[in-house]
Every structure is written in structure tokens, then in C-alpha cells.
C-alpha positions in Angstrom: 130.6 124.2 113.9 134.0 125.8 113.8 133.9 129.6 113.5 134.4 130.1 110.1 133.1 132.1 106.9 134.5 130.6 104.0 132.2 129.6 101.2 130.4 126.1 101.6 129.1 124.1 98.4 126.8 121.0 98.5 128.5 118.1 99.9 130.0 120.4 102.5 128.9 119.9 106.2 128.2 123.3 106.6 125.8 123.3 103.7 122.1 122.0 104.1 121.6 120.9 100.7 121.7 117.1 100.0 121.3 115.6 103.1 118.4 113.2 104.0 118.0 114.8 107.4 117.8 118.2 108.7 120.7 119.8 109.9 120.7 122.1 112.9 124.0 124.0 113.6 125.8 125.4 116.5 128.9 127.7 115.9 131.5 127.2 118.4 132.8 131.0 118.9 136.5 131.5 118.7 137.2 127.9 117.1 138.8 129.0 113.8 140.4 126.1 111.6 144.0 127.2 112.9 142.8 126.4 116.3 141.8 122.8 115.5 143.9 121.6 112.9 146.9 120.9 115.2 148.6 118.1 116.4 147.1 116.0 119.3 149.4 117.4 121.8 148.7 121.0 120.6 144.7 120.5 120.9 144.8 118.5 124.1 146.8 121.6 125.6 144.4 124.0 124.2 141.2 122.3 126.4 138.4 122.8 123.7 136.3 119.9 125.3 134.1 122.2 127.3 133.3 124.6 124.5 132.2 121.7 122.3 130.3 119.7 125.1 128.4 123.0 125.8 127.8 123.4 121.9 126.6 119.9 121.8 124.2 120.2 124.9 122.8 123.4 123.1 121.9 121.4 120.0 120.5 118.7 121.8 118.3 121.4 123.8 116.9 122.2 120.3 116.3 118.7 119.5 119.1 117.1 117.7 118.8 113.4 117.7 122.7 112.9 116.9 126.0 115.3 117.0 128.7 115.6 114.4 131.4 118.3 114.0 132.7 120.1 111.2 136.6 118.9 111.6 137.8 115.6 111.5 140.7 116.3 113.9 137.9 116.8 116.6 137.7 112.8 116.8 140.0 113.5 119.6 136.9 114.6 121.6 134.8 111.1 120.1 135.0 109.2 123.5 134.6 112.2 126.0 131.7 113.7 124.2 129.7 110.2 123.5 130.3 109.4 127.4 128.6 112.7 128.3 125.8 112.9 125.9 122.6 111.3 125.4 122.7 110.9 121.9 124.9 109.1 119.4 128.0 111.1 118.5 130.1 111.0 115.3 133.0 113.2 115.5 134.8 112.4 112.5 134.9 110.3 109.4 138.0 108.7 110.6 135.6 106.7 112.7 135.2 104.7 109.1 138.7 103.6 109.4 138.6 100.6 111.5 136.0 98.9 109.3 137.7 99.8 106.3 141.0 98.4 107.5 139.5 95.1 108.4 138.5 94.5 104.7 141.6 96.1 102.9 145.3 95.4 103.1 145.8 99.4 103.3 143.5 102.3 103.3 144.3 106.0 102.5 143.4 109.4 104.0 143.1 112.5 102.3 143.6 115.4 105.0 143.9 119.2 105.6 147.6 118.7 107.3 149.2 115.3 107.2 151.8 116.6 109.5 149.3 117.6 112.2 147.0 114.5 111.8 149.0 112.0 113.9 148.7 108.4 115.3 146.8 109.8 118.6 144.0 110.8 116.1 143.9 107.5 114.6 143.8 106.0 117.7 141.1 108.0 118.9 139.4 106.8 116.1 139.5 103.3 117.1 142.4 102.2 114.7 144.5 99.4 116.6 148.2 100.3 116.9 149.0 97.3 114.9 147.2 98.8 111.9 148.7 102.1 111.8 151.2 101.1 109.4 148.6 100.2 106.6 147.5 104.0 106.6 148.4 106.2 103.8 148.0 109.9 104.6 148.5 112.9 102.4 147.6 116.4 103.0 146.6 119.2 100.5 149.2 122.0 99.7 148.8 124.7 102.3 150.0 127.3 99.9 147.2 126.6 97.4 143.4 127.8 97.4 141.7 124.9 99.4 144.0 125.1 102.3 144.8 128.8 102.4 141.2 129.8 101.8 139.8 127.7 104.7 143.0 128.1 107.6 142.9 131.7 106.9 139.2 131.7 107.0 138.8 134.1 104.2 135.0 135.5 102.9 135.8 133.9 99.5 137.1 130.9 97.8 137.8 129.9 93.8 136.1 126.5 93.6 138.0 125.3 90.7 141.1 126.5 92.0 140.1 124.6 95.3 139.2 121.3 93.4 142.3 121.2 91.6 144.3 121.7 94.7 142.5 118.4 96.6 143.0 116.6 93.2 146.7 117.3 93.0 147.0 115.9 96.6 145.1 112.8 95.8 147.1 112.4 92.6 150.1 112.3 94.8 148.7 110.1 97.1 147.8 107.7 94.2 151.4 107.9 92.9 153.1 107.1 96.4 150.7 104.2 97.0 149.2 102.7 93.8 147.8 99.8 95.4 144.9 102.0 97.1 141.6 101.3 96.4 139.6 103.1 99.6 140.4 106.6 100.8 138.9 108.4 103.7 138.3 112.2 103.5 139.3 113.6 106.9 138.2 117.1 106.2 134.6 117.6 106.0 135.1 120.6 103.2 136.4 117.8 100.6 133.2 115.8 99.7 132.2 118.9 97.3 135.1 117.6 95.0 134.6 113.8 95.7 133.3 113.0 92.3 136.2 114.4 90.5 138.5 112.7 92.9 137.0 109.7 92.1 137.1 110.5 88.5 140.8 111.1 88.4 141.9 108.2 90.7 139.4 105.4 90.2 139.1 105.0 94.1 136.0 104.7 96.3 135.9 107.5 98.5 134.5 107.5 102.2 133.2 110.5 104.1 131.4 112.0 106.8 128.3 111.6 104.4 128.3 107.8 104.7 129.1 107.8 108.4 126.1 109.9 109.1 123.8 108.4 106.8 124.5 104.5 108.2 124.1 106.2 111.6 120.4 107.9 110.6 119.6 104.6 109.3 120.5 102.7 112.3 118.6 105.1 114.6 115.5 104.9 112.5 115.3 101.2 113.0 
């Protein structure tokens, strides 16, 4: 978990409600949202791997049977964490993209920051270079409630205002790419608004929920 204090509603990775398995949390102190929601180059220069590797090892020692993160941008650490850990690692909902791109002409991504989320993140998620042009990416407004509350790590966030800012980003993406049918929520704080987004757009949304539930079912076989 990033070092955060903003509210967590059901559907958010930081809220225990609604998950079919127990969640164990380990905060990575000093890793605030504005330290992670950055370009791949900036994050790689920051060298955050040792901190997240230690947190993952601590979770495994507490009995965790799998590891995930609270920020989709950490897909950059997917391969390095998986190669060093003894349990399955699913860092980001972006790992769903290769499968979705195999079945759809275009796939959308709603993200915290469309400028910071770059090709290196998608390649780390397993997207083939030839498929990058089929992604349609839209970020939320940094000036509105959802992004400002999270990126400023505020104690309070207005649910309705935050939901509206995410819906506004979804509507903008739909206007730009009306052909979209499948959209991935990069940000693990977006699923609380998924039903409202689907009702507004008619999309089928994909998030860390689907990825972790599928991994849990696979592990139980």
C-alpha cells in the first residue's frame, strides 16, 4: 500500500469490504501517490523496488499467498517482484490489457494521469509494441475532487464530487473513442464508481478486482 490517508470506499483496494478473500496490508512509508504516479523514467530513477520488495516479503512472512499493489503505475515492478518472490504477483490491472487486446480492436484505459502513464508501463504489462496504437487512454482532471484529494493525500474526499470527476473523464474518453466497449481502470481507487461509469457509458469495465479474483480461483485449483 502507498502511504495514504484519503477515504477508502467499498471497491477500493484499501477497503476490506467486498473481497472474497482476506486482505493483509503493508504500508510502504514515504511512498505517497505523487511519488509513484509519474513517468516510467522518473519512477525508475527513484529506485523504489527495494522498498516494495521488503514490504512484499513482510506480507509473505505474515501468510500472504499473493501480492498486489494499490497503484497501477507499479506495473513497472511486475517482473522484478515476481522474479524475487515465492508467491504470485499481480501489481496492476494493466496486466489485463494483453488478453483484452487479443479480443478487441481497441481497448480503453481510465487513469489517474494520462501524461505520466506511458508506453513503458504498457510494455511492462505485457502489451506488444505493435498493439500500443490500439490503446485509448484518458486521465481524470487533476483540478477536480478525485485526483486532487488523492494526489494531495487529503484526509477528506467528497464521494459524489469524486465520482462525477471520474464519470466526466469516462464521458470524454467515450466522445473521443465511441467504438470502445472494454475499458480498464488503471487506478485502484476508481472501482467504487464502476457501476456509475457503466450506467453512463455502457462499457464493460475491468479492474484489479477481476485480475485478483481470477488469480485466486486459479490458485485454489
